[in-house]
C-alpha positions as CSV (number, residue, x, y, z in Angstrom):
1,M,11.6,-1.2,-1.7
2,S,8.7,-2.8,-3.7
3,K,7.3,-4.2,-0.5
4,K,7.0,-0.7,1.1
5,I,5.1,0.7,-2.0
6,Y,2.9,-2.4,-2.2
7,I,2.0,-2.2,1.4
8,S,1.3,1.6,1.1
9,D,-0.8,1.1,-1.9
10,V,-2.8,-1.7,-0.3
11,T,-3.4,0.4,2.8
12,L,-4.4,3.5,0.9
13,R,-6.8,1.4,-1.2
14,D,-8.2,-0.4,1.8
15,G,-8.7,2.8,3.6
16,S,-10.8,4.2,0.8
């Protein structure tokens, strides 16, 4: 569960 949020957070931050 935490992995999914962590990946999503990183992807969103990286995209910005």
